N, C-alpha and C positions, 0 to 999 in steps of 0.2 A: 078678758085677759086671764082670768082664773081657768077658764076652759082650755085656752091655748096651753097654759102651763101643765094642766093635768093630761092633756093629749100628748104633749112632748114627753112628760114623765112616763107615760104608758109606753110610748114608742121606745124610749131608752131602756125600759125594763124588758120589753120583748126582745130587743136587740141583744141585751146582755145574756138573756136566757138562751137565745139561739146560738150566740157565740160560745157559750159554755157547753152546750150540747155538741156543737161541731168540734170543740176542742178535746172532747173525750177521745181516748185512744181506742183503736180497734182491738177487740179480744180475739185471740187466735185459737183458744182452746181452754178446757177446764180440767183440773185435777180433781177427781172425785174423792180421793182420800190421801193420807200422808204417803202411803206406799207408792201410789201413782206418781206423786211428786218426786219422791226419792229415786224412782226408776225412770223418770221423765216420760211417763205414759199419759199423754193428753187425750181427752175424749172430745167429741164434737169439734173435730178439726176439718179443715178444708180438704176435700178430695176431688177426684176428677169429675164427679157427678154433682157435687153440692158445695156451696160455701155457706157455712152457718152464720146466723146473725144472733148475737148474744146481747141481751139487754139486762143491765144490773139495776136499773132504776135508782140512780144516785141522787137525782134532784128531788124526787118525791119517793123516799125509801119505801120499799115493799119487802115482805118477808120471803119473796121468791125471786127467781131469775127466769126470764123467758128466753127460750132458744127456738129459733126457726131453723129447722134442719131437715133436709130432704123432703120438703113439703109438709112437715109436721110442726105443730106448735107444742113445745114441751115446757112445762112449768116445773122447776126444781126448787125446793126450799133451800134457802141459803145455808141452812145447817147440814144439808146433804152434799155440800161442795167444800172441798178443802181450800182450793185456790184457783185462780185463773191467770192465764198468761197473755200479755199484750204483744202486739206485733213487733215491738222493739226488744222483746225478750224479758222484760221485767215481769216478775211473778208477784201477785198480791193474794194474801190470804183474807178470806171473808170471815169476820167475827162480829156477830150482831149486824148492825148497819154500817160498819166501818171496814175499810180495806187497809191492810198493813203490808208494806212491801217486804218480801222475804229477801234476806241478804245472803243466806248460805243454804247448803243442802246437807245437813247433818242430822241423823236420826236421834241423837242424844240431846242436841241443843240447836234450836232454831232461833235465829236472830232476825228482828224486824225493825222497820222504821216507819213512822207515820208523820206526814207533814202537818205542822201546827199552823192553823190559820193565823195570819198576822195582818195588822193594819198597814197601810202604805207608809205611815209615819216611821215604822220600824226599819224601813229600808228594803231594798230589792232582794236581799239574801234570804233564801229559804231556810226555815228553821224546822228541825225534826225532833221528835221524841222517839226514844229507842226502847225496845221491848225484847223479851225472850220467852221461850217455852221449853221446858225440859221434857224430853221423851213425849209422853202423851198428856203432859200437864197443861194447865191453863196459862194464858198469856199474863205476863207480869212486867212491870217496869224493870229496865235493865239497871240494876244497882248491885253493888258488891254484896250487900246484905241479902238481897233476894236470891242471888245466884248461890251464895253459901247455904241458904235455907233449902233451896231446891235440890242441891247435891250434898246434903248433910252426911250421907253415907260414904262419900268419897274421902279417902284417908288423908290426902295431902292438899286438896283443892283450897280449903279456907286459908291455909298458911301461904300457899303460892299466890293467891289473890292479894293478900295483904302485902307480900313482898314485891310483887310486880306492878300492881296498879295503885297509884296514890289517890286517884279521883275516879268517879264512876264513868266519866267520859272516856277514860283510857281503856275500858273494857272492850271497846270496839277497835282496838289496835289490830291492824292486819299484818300478818307475818308473810311477807312476799317470798321468802325462801320455801316455806312449807305450803304456800298458796292456800292459807286458811287464817281465820281469826285466831289470835293467841289464846283466847278463852277456849276455843275448840281444841287446840293443841294440848292445853292443860288437862282436858278431860280424857285424852287418849290413855 
């Protein structure tokens, strides 16, 4: 009986791993640096002669990415890659062994979100944590205090943040008229 349970458990584990691998989305290209991202210049993209296969190694994290492109196997360190784009158009930035979805395309302020792992008890709704980076700065939690500190030299931004945003969650308010986040608009 114990053997049957262990075999069943092993089969379920292998099925969940294979389903997780097949659920990963296809990567359509890589942005080597921020300038490539801002100019929408993907590298290692599909062309008439080759379709690249890009492996991130998310299940067993490695410090590099493997690319099969035009018959070559290329290893790129993750710190040599700014971001990658999925077939659905979403762009993710690689920082360490984590991927953060980019929400905008602004050289002064980049906004990100990352899904927070949750237990089934918490419900089906996805929960996210939000981040930002200023110009070439490091990734920080998206809070009013952190944004004020990152743009301390901006003359009016701290007062505008205090006047317009009552909670940190409001920092991601999207301005549909200007087609950008209000925080981006304040930095103009």
